N, C-alpha and C positions, 0 to 999 in steps of 0.2 A: 380622683387616684390621691394616695398619700404620698409623701415625701419618697419612704423607702421604695414603693412602687415605681415612682419617678426615678430614682437613682439606678435600679435594677434596668428599667427599659433604656436608660442613657448607657448604662454598660456595655448591655446586649448590643446596641446600635451603635457604638464606636467599636465594638469587636468585629461586628460584621463588617462594616468600613473599612478598618484596619485590615481585616483578609482580602477584601475587596482590592484595596490599594496594594497589597503584596502581590495579590495574583497579577493584578496589570502591569506591576512593575517587573516580575518577573517574565510576562509574556512580552511585553516591550524588549526586555534585555536579550530574550533568545531570539527573537525576531529582528532586533537590529544585528545579532551576531551569526546569524545563517549565511552563510556562503554558498552561492550559487556553484554547483559542481561545474569544473572547465569540460569541454566537449572538443573535439577535433572539427576543425573547419578546413576546407579547402581554399587556399589562397590562390593557386593558383593549377590548372590542369589543363592537358592537350598531348600530344605527339611530339615526337624530337623536333620535328619540320617546324612545327606550331612555336614551339620553344625558341627554336634558333631565331623565327622569323619575328618574333615578337620584340618591339622596341624596348628595351631597359626603361622603365618608368621611373621617375623621380621617386625616393623615398619607399617604392615597394618591397615586401616580399617576393623573391623571384627567383626564377632560373639565371644562372650566369654562365655556365661553361659545361659540356659534357666529356669525359676522357675514357680511352680504352687503352689500359695499360699493362704491361708485362705483370703478369701474377706476381705477387709478394706474401711471404709468410709472416710479415710483421706490418699490417697494413695500418695499425694503430700509431706507428712512428712514421711511415712511409707517405700518408696521405694528412698529416698535420700542418703542411705548409698553406700559406696562405697569398702565394704570389702565382698566378695563372701561367706565365710565362715558363715557369719552372716545369709544370706538368707537360706544356707546350713541347719543351725540348725532350723531353723524357720519352714523349710519343713519337716524335720524329725520329728518335733511334731504335723504337722497340716494335711496333706494330703497323709501319708502313707497309703498303703492297707488297715492295720488294726487298722490306729490311733494312733499307739505304737511308741514311739522314738526307734531309732538305729535298725530299721529294715533293710533290704536288698532293699527294694522298695523305694528307695528316690523320692521326686516329685521335682525332679532337673535334667536336663542333662548338661553334658559336654562331653569331649571326652570321645568316646566307650560307652557312657551311655546314649541312645535317648528311650529305650523302656520301659516306665513307667507306674505302675501301681496306680493310683490315686483313692483316695477314692469318692465313686459315692454319689450323692445327696447333696454335700456340695459345697456352693456357693465359688467361687476361682476366682482370677485374675491370668493372666500371664504376667509375666516379663520377658524381656530378656536384659540381660546385654551386652552392646557392646559399642567400642571406635571407634574415628575417627580421622585419623592425621592430620597433618597441609596442606597435599595437598587438602584435602577434608573439612574441617570444620576451616580453619583460612584466616581473611582479613589482614595478613600483621602485625597486632599487638594482636590479641587476637582470642581465639576460638569461633566460632559462634555456638550456640544450635540450631538455627532457619536453618542452612544448614545441619540437621541430622534428618532422618527419618526411620523407619522401617514400613513397609506394611507386614502383616500377611494375611495367607490363609488357613483355617482349613477345614477339614471335616469329617462329621461323629461324634458319639459319644451325638449327641444333642448340641454340640457346634457349631454355626456357624458365621465366621470370614471369609469376603471376600474381600481380598486386602483392608483391612482398617489399616488405619495409626495409630499406637498406639501413646500415650503421654509421652513425653521426663520428666523425672524428672533427672536433671544434678546431679551426685553425686561427680564429681571432674571436676571444670575448674580452672587450674592454667596456666599462661603463660608459666612458665618454663618448662612445661612437653612436653612430643610430642603428646601427646593425649589430647582429651575432654573424657571423659567417662559418659555415659548416662544409665540410665536404664529406659527402655522403656515398658508401661503397657497397657493391654486392660483389661477393667473391665464389660466390657458390659453394658455401659452407667450410672455405678453407681449399677448394680445390681450384679453383678459378673457372673461367666457362673458356669454351673452344669453338672457334665457329668452323664449320663442317665446309670442306672445298667447296668451291662454287656456291655457298651457301648465302643466304640474304635474310639478315635479321633486321624487323621492324620494331624500334621501340614506340608501342602504338600508344601507349600511356605512362605519362609523367605526371605525377599527384604530390604538388607541394602544398603538405598540411601543416597547422599549428593548431595548439591547443588554448585556448582563451575562454 
């Protein structure tokens, strides 16, 4: 093989190697930059009784409390409060069994309190207070409201909700915290829900979910 042929062969080999290296580099770059799509995961699911009986686990994304409040036309501002006792006070004067403040039948549920007597025939909204931790709602720099949701299913009492996702109202989102706190509400498309007289409504499924 003469020098010219050797030179041409070397050039071809170098070209092939260069193309291979470029392809490998591009493949590696694309592979390293592929992001797996986030999907919805259930972080907790159960009935209202199971939710209120569950002990609050340190650090967990979890149910905190549920409220039945007089219907409001401005839920995005009415439900941005991060203090449970404020909601409890509103319940006491709005939807107690006889409408009087300070009775034993409060229209909210927390630990060991899930059998509620509500005022019938009065439009109300359902509000669940919940928190999501950094495992489930954190992108490395901030909490993401869009990564949090609650689906609710009820049966009976004239209140029909079938796996419906509530509307989020963020009550606290601070990067220095361990959680994002969100109040999730259902208001029957702005009309409120009305309990039938002597009706019994069962919250059969509260599904707390996170997208990660």
